[in-house]
C-alpha positions, 0 to 999 in steps of 0.5 A: 466475436460471432462465430460467423466472422471466425468462419469468414476469417478461416475460410478467406485465409484458407484461400490465400494458403492456397493461392501461395501454395498451388499458384499454377492450380489458380492460374489453371483455375483462371484460365478456365474461367477465360481469364486469360493472360491478358486478363486480370490473373495475367495483369495482376500476378498471383501474390497480388491478390494474396496481398488482396486476400490478406487485407480484405478480412481487416478491411471488412472488419475496420469497416464494420466496427466503424459503422457498428461498435462492437464489444468484446464478450467478457468473463463476468467475475461478478459472481465470484466470492473473495478469498480473505486469505489471499486478500492479506496476502496480497495486502503483504504482511499486517503485523498485530498489535501485542497484548497490552500490559496488565493495568496495574503495571501502569500505575506502578509505573506513574508513580515512579515518572510522574513527571515526565510521564504524568497521568500515565494510567488514564492515557489511551492505549487503544491501537484502533484509536490510531491511523492503520499506516502509523501502526504497522510502522510503529509495530515494524519498529516493535519487532525489530527491536524484540528480535534484533536487539532484545527489548520488550516494548510497550505503548503509554499513549496513543491517540490523545483528546484534545482535552486531555492535551489541555491537562497536559499543556496545563502541567508546564513546559516539563510535560508538553509545550503543545496545545490543543490541535498542536499535537499528532496525538490528536490525528493518532499519528504518535505514541509514547513507548517504554521497556518491559523488563521482568515484568516491569515498565521501564520508563526511568532515563536513569537507567542505563539498559533503558537509555542504550534501548531509547536510542536503538528504539531512534535509531530504528523509528527514523530507519521507519520513516518516523520522527523521534523525540529524542532529538528535540531540545527538550528531549523526549525519548519514548515519543515517536510520531509520523508527519503524515503527508497532506496531514499540517498542523498548526505551528508549535514548538519542537519540544512539544508532544 
């Protein structure tokens, strides 16, 4: 707003306050100007003049804006830098994926779990290949499993290419019933996980400690909005997926993964 308008409003406001505070003085001024009781001030009392003075600035501004639209001055923050730390805090807690276990652990585990986890050593375990929101949900599950239940978890497989899906499908229904494009792995929205104990991967479903962990894992995953494969007809205890809104897959068997 221009300084002239501010000064004008100030002057009119001062006149209004003086008229309200010293009405007799205004009457005297009016009499000296020849405005007797039969004149203007006689017919309209001082409070009518006060109302007029009160409305006049608003009426003038309304007329001015209607005739020539104005834009109020604004603070230009385009030249300010962005504080990366503050930006991360505003986004909320962003969990960081744990380091992947040594490759030899997966080679050893593949020999023990060839039926339920074939080709494990060549699986893709890169967290960055998966959906970012799904990664955060899965990491929260990992955190609860570690801090609340005492289970260390490891990612066995995340993103899966259509070519790898076709190879696994050829292994038979005990491995997967999903054709390429029918698995959430192809969208980076599914993960197969297992436990770490004494420096080894524990995938076996015959291990009571592991089976108790899978039950807890399924409960925690479902609490974080994920679907757990342990409830399927062909149960897949280490599998979780996020059925992300807007992502629709061709129909596949419930046991597919």
